C-alpha positions as CSV (number, residue, x, y, z in Angstrom):
1,T,0.0,0.0,0.0
2,S,1.0,3.6,-0.6
3,P,1.9,5.9,2.2
4,A,-1.1,8.2,3.0
5,D,1.1,11.3,2.5
6,A,2.3,10.2,-1.0
7,E,1.6,12.7,-3.7
8,T,-1.5,12.1,-5.8
9,L,-1.4,12.4,-9.6
10,S,-4.6,12.2,-11.7
11,P,-3.7,12.7,-15.4
12,T,-6.1,12.2,-18.2
13,F,-5.0,10.0,-21.1
14,T,-6.2,10.3,-24.7
15,S,-5.4,7.5,-27.1
16,L,-4.2,8.8,-30.4
17,D,-4.0,5.3,-31.9
18,A,-5.7,2.0,-31.1
19,L,-4.0,-0.2,-28.6
20,P,-4.6,-4.0,-28.8
21,A,-6.3,-5.7,-25.8
22,Q,-3.0,-7.6,-24.9
23,D,-1.1,-4.3,-24.4
24,A,-1.2,-2.7,-21.0
25,I,-2.7,0.8,-20.9
26,P,-0.5,3.7,-20.2
27,R,-0.7,5.0,-16.7
28,A,1.5,6.4,-13.9
29,Q,2.8,4.1,-11.2
30,T,0.8,2.8,-8.2
31,A,-2.7,3.3,-9.8
32,E,-5.6,3.5,-7.3
33,K,-8.4,4.2,-9.7
34,I,-9.0,4.2,-13.5
35,A,-12.1,6.0,-14.7
36,G,-13.7,6.9,-18.0
37,P,-16.0,5.6,-20.7
38,I,-13.6,2.8,-21.7
39,G,-15.4,-0.4,-20.9
40,D,-14.3,-3.2,-18.6
41,I,-10.8,-3.1,-17.1
42,T,-8.8,-6.2,-16.2
43,W,-6.1,-5.9,-13.6
44,D,-3.1,-8.3,-13.7
45,P,-1.8,-8.3,-10.1
46,V,1.3,-10.4,-11.1
47,R,2.5,-7.8,-13.6
48,S,0.8,-4.8,-11.9
49,Q,-0.8,-3.8,-15.2
50,A,-4.2,-2.8,-16.4
51,F,-5.8,-3.9,-19.7
52,I,-9.0,-2.7,-21.3
53,D,-11.2,-5.6,-22.6
54,G,-11.3,-5.3,-26.4
55,G,-8.4,-2.8,-26.4
56,L,-8.0,0.9,-26.3
57,E,-9.6,2.6,-29.3
58,E,-8.4,5.8,-31.0
59,G,-9.9,8.8,-29.2
60,M,-10.7,7.1,-25.9
61,E,-10.0,9.1,-22.8
62,Y,-9.5,7.9,-19.2
63,T,-8.1,9.3,-16.0
64,V,-5.9,7.4,-13.6
65,R,-5.5,8.4,-10.0
66,S,-2.1,7.3,-8.8
67,R,0.1,7.7,-5.7
68,I,3.6,8.7,-6.5
69,V,5.8,6.7,-4.2
70,I,9.5,7.6,-4.2
71,P,11.3,5.9,-1.3
72,T,14.6,7.4,-0.1
73,P,17.7,5.3,-0.1
74,E,17.5,5.2,3.7
75,E,14.0,3.8,3.6
76,L,15.1,1.2,1.1
77,D,18.1,0.2,3.3
78,R,15.5,-0.8,6.0
79,V,13.5,-3.1,3.7
80,E,13.8,-6.7,4.9
81,F,12.8,-9.6,2.7
82,S,11.3,-12.9,3.6
83,A,12.7,-16.2,2.5
84,P,12.9,-16.5,-1.3
85,Q,10.1,-19.1,-1.3
86,A,7.6,-16.4,-0.1
87,Y,7.9,-14.6,-3.4
88,G,6.9,-17.4,-5.7
89,V,7.7,-16.7,-9.4
90,W,9.7,-13.6,-8.5
91,T,12.6,-15.7,-7.1
92,E,12.3,-18.7,-9.4
93,L,15.3,-19.7,-11.5
94,P,16.0,-22.5,-14.0
95,P,17.5,-25.5,-12.2
96,D,20.3,-25.9,-14.7
97,L,21.5,-22.2,-14.4
98,D,25.3,-22.0,-14.3
99,P,26.4,-21.4,-10.7
100,R,29.1,-19.0,-12.0
101,I,26.3,-16.4,-12.5
102,G,25.6,-16.5,-8.7
103,Q,29.3,-16.3,-7.9
104,I,29.5,-13.1,-10.0
105,A,26.5,-11.7,-8.1
106,E,28.1,-12.6,-4.8
107,R,31.4,-11.0,-5.8
108,W,29.8,-7.8,-7.2
109,T,27.8,-7.4,-4.0
110,A,30.5,-8.2,-1.4
111,G,30.5,-5.6,1.2
112,A,27.0,-4.3,0.5
113,T,25.3,-3.4,3.8
114,S,21.7,-4.1,2.8
115,D,19.7,-5.9,0.2
116,Y,19.0,-2.6,-1.5
117,R,22.7,-1.9,-1.6
118,K,23.3,-5.3,-3.2
119,V,20.8,-4.5,-6.0
120,L,22.4,-1.1,-6.4
121,A,25.9,-2.7,-6.6
122,I,24.8,-4.9,-9.4
123,Q,23.3,-2.0,-11.3
124,Q,26.4,0.1,-10.8
125,H,28.6,-2.7,-12.2
126,F,26.7,-2.5,-15.5
127,H,27.8,1.2,-15.7
128,G,31.5,0.2,-15.5
129,L,33.7,-2.8,-15.9
130,G,33.8,-2.4,-19.7
131,F,30.0,-3.0,-20.3
132,V,28.9,-1.4,-23.5
133,Y,25.3,-0.9,-24.8
134,S,24.9,-2.0,-28.4
135,T,22.1,-3.5,-30.4
136,D,24.7,-5.0,-32.8
137,V,25.3,-8.2,-30.9
138,D,25.1,-11.9,-31.6
139,T,24.9,-13.0,-28.0
140,P,21.5,-14.8,-27.5
141,I,19.6,-14.2,-24.4
142,D,19.6,-17.7,-22.9
143,A,21.5,-19.2,-20.0
144,D,24.8,-19.6,-22.0
145,G,24.4,-16.2,-23.6
146,L,23.9,-14.6,-20.2
147,L,27.1,-16.0,-18.8
148,E,28.9,-14.9,-22.0
149,F,27.5,-11.4,-21.7
150,L,28.7,-11.2,-18.1
151,T,32.1,-12.6,-18.5
152,R,33.3,-12.2,-22.1
153,T,31.4,-9.9,-24.5
154,R,30.0,-7.4,-21.9
155,T,28.1,-5.9,-24.9
156,G,24.4,-6.0,-25.2
157,F,21.1,-4.1,-25.3
158,C,18.2,-3.7,-22.8
159,Q,17.2,-7.4,-22.8
160,H,20.7,-8.5,-21.9
161,Y,21.0,-6.0,-19.0
162,T,17.5,-6.7,-17.7
163,A,17.8,-10.4,-17.9
164,A,21.3,-10.3,-16.2
165,M,20.1,-8.0,-13.5
166,T,17.0,-10.0,-12.7
167,V,18.8,-13.4,-12.7
168,M,21.6,-12.1,-10.5
169,V,19.3,-10.5,-8.0
170,R,17.2,-13.7,-7.8
171,M,20.4,-15.7,-7.3
172,L,21.0,-13.6,-4.2
173,G,17.5,-14.8,-3.0
174,L,15.8,-11.5,-3.6
175,P,12.6,-11.1,-5.6
176,A,13.0,-9.5,-9.0
177,R,11.1,-9.1,-12.2
178,I,11.5,-7.4,-15.6
179,A,9.1,-4.5,-15.9
180,V,8.2,-2.9,-19.2
181,G,6.2,0.2,-19.8
182,Y,5.8,3.6,-21.5
183,R,8.1,6.5,-21.6
184,P,7.0,9.7,-19.8
185,G,6.5,11.6,-23.1
186,T,7.3,15.1,-24.2
187,Q,5.5,18.1,-22.9
188,Q,3.6,20.0,-25.6
189,E,2.9,23.7,-25.8
190,D,-0.6,23.3,-24.3
191,G,0.9,21.5,-21.3
192,S,-0.1,18.0,-22.3
193,Y,2.4,15.2,-22.9
194,L,2.7,13.2,-26.1
């Protein structure tokens, strides 16, 4: 649940193009209410995403009331996780995953003082150690490709980084998932965002 004093945001969205039913509707984080003449809404609690039955049609408008929650590093340092089994799919890993990936995660997070600092240490390693963002790579995104990305090529694009980060965090026994979404947009002269 969101803190009671969290800022409330209630933007109105207008669809300029149709959006298929399988695509999550654009919205700000931590939605509390979605309103408008858009039909039935399906909420996927696993992915924390909302879908409009039949899809979003061009010209449809809806408003989303959200709480903007931005915890401080100090608040995140105090978060304590339960045993990995408590998080179900968010800590699952393939049984045949190369243990060297876990060893890399342990090495990269040695000395971290909290679980938050462990996650942050992994993220920071991707900004150094010779890692390069490039879409011109041949490394597949599978178990072998992941190890190759972490140890040899250190070159990849968003899927490489997100898969590596998620797997490494899970190997530490912490819940993690890959989240996809929409960019915040560009403010227009009338104050709206496109």
